N, C-alpha and C positions, 0 to 999 in steps of 0.2 A: 504494500500500500504506500502511496506517496506520502512524503513527510508534510505535505500541505493539505489543508481541508479545501475541498472543491465547493465553491459557492455558486457555480454557474447555474445549476438548475433553479435555485432560489432567486437568483438575480434575473433570470430570463422570464420567469413566470409573469404574465401580464404585460410584457413589453413586446411591441412589434417593430419599433424603429431602432436599429443598431446605434444610432447617434445618441439615444436616450439611455443606453445601458452603461452602467459602471460596474465592471466585474472586478472583484478583488480576491486575491489569494492570500490567506493569512496562515501563519504557522499555528499548530495546535497549542492551546494554552497549557502552560506548566505552572503548577502552584509554587515551585521554588524559584521562579524567575520573574523579573519585572515584566509587565505587559509591553509588547513591542508596539512601535508606532505603526500606523496603517501604511501599507505599501502604496506606492504611486499607482494611479489608475493605468490600466493597459491602454496602449495606443488604439485609436479608432480602427485601424486596419486589423489589429488582432481581434478586436471585438466583432467586427464584421465577419472575419474568417470563422470565429467560433459560432456565430449565428448561422452562417452558411452550412457549416458541418452538421450542426444539429438539425437544420431544415432538411438537408440531404438525407440524414439518417431517418428522419420521419418519413420521407418519401419512400425510402427503401423498405422500412418497416411495414408500411401499408401495402406496398407492392408485393411483399412476401406473404402477407395475410390473404391477399387476393388469389394466390395460386395454390395454397396448401389444401384446400378442399375440406369436405366434411370429415368429422372424427374428433377424437380427443388427442390433442397434440402436446408434446413437450418440446419446446424449442430451446436450444442451448447455443449461445454465442460466446466464443472464446477468442480473445485477442491478445497478442503479445506486443507491448509497446515499450518505449524507453522506461516507463514507470513500472514495468513488470507485467505479469499475467492478470488479465481481467476476465471474469466469467459472469454472464447474465443468463438467467433461466426464466422461462416464461411458459405458463400453462394456459392452453386455450381449448375451448370446446366449440365446435361449429356444427351446425346441422344443415340439412339440404335446403332450408329456406334462407340460407346466408346469414342467419343470426349467429352471433358469437357471444361467448361468455368468458370473461377474463378479469384478472385483478389489475387495476390501473397502476398501482405502485410497481408491480412486476413488469408491466409493459414499459413503463418509463425507464426502469433499470436496464431492461433488455435493449431498448432503443439507445440509451447512453453507451452501452457496451459496443453496439454497432458503430456509433460515432467515434469511439476511441480507435477503432480499426481503420478509420479514414485519415488518421494522422500520418504524414509521410514517414516511411520506415517501419510502419506497423504491419502486422499480418494477422490473419485470423480466419475463422470459419463459423458457419451457422449449421447446426445439425437439427433436423426435425424428425422426431419419432412419432409415428401416427398409430393410434389404437382405434380400430373400428370393431364393434361387436361381431362375434362369430367369424372373424378373420385373423390371420397372422399379422403381428406387428410389422410395420415397415419403417425404413429409415432412408433419408436422402439428405444431401448436404450442398452447401454453397460456400465458396471461398470469398473472403472479404478482399476486394480489390481497392487498395488505398489510392492508387493513381486515378481510377475512374470513379471512385466513391460509389461503388455498386457491388452487388453480390453476383458472382459468376457461378453457374450451375456445374455440379460435379456429375460424372457418369456413375452408374451403379458399380462399375468395377473400381473406380477411385474410392467410393464410399466403403466397399468391401475391403480394399487394401488398407484404408485408414483404420478400420475396426480390427483387422488382423494385426497391424502394428501395435495398436493399443493393447491387444491381448498379449502379445509378446512382451510388452513392457509391464504387464500385470495390472493394467488399469481396468480391464473388463473380463468377465467370464465368458466363455464361448456361448453363443446363442444360435443353435443349429436351425431354428425355425424362422429366424429374422429374415425378412425380405429386403434386399438392397435395391433401391429404385434410382432411376435417373431423375435428377432435380429439374424442375421446369425453369425455363428462362423467364426472368422477371419481365414485365411489360417494358417497352422501350423507354430507356432512361431519358430524363429531361435534364438539360444542362442548367446549371445555376447561373 
């Protein structure tokens, strides 16, 4: 975890204009030290970039929800950034009528994890496991493309290879009945 407390989410709530946003990063408070002075505000270009990354992550998040289809889904996004490894998990239930049920706080955390993968030099993946009654569980994945700020679909073989690697490293037990699927391409990306 970063040595700084991230106030971006609280700062951005309710704001639509990047010029009106003042984001601040402050070190965590320690009882045995004197309070630090507030850091200088970030440059407007940095604020604008943060807003664009979060907006792009929102677009990607909803594009992903549009393609996963009916069922009970567990979505896991893992990114590796300069600040370390980040993981966001999101549970979603959708039915044939396109209605969805989910926890808003989980959705925001998952969305923020996608955004962290858009930072230059970062890498990551999104894995979706789908459970549908009376069928075998299936899994598909997308890689996080920092340069395009988009999710790129993986083939069923790439997903299977990823699971084999995780099993070799002791992260997962073998699941002989799991179906590996090709991930869908997300709708055509829109540039910011």
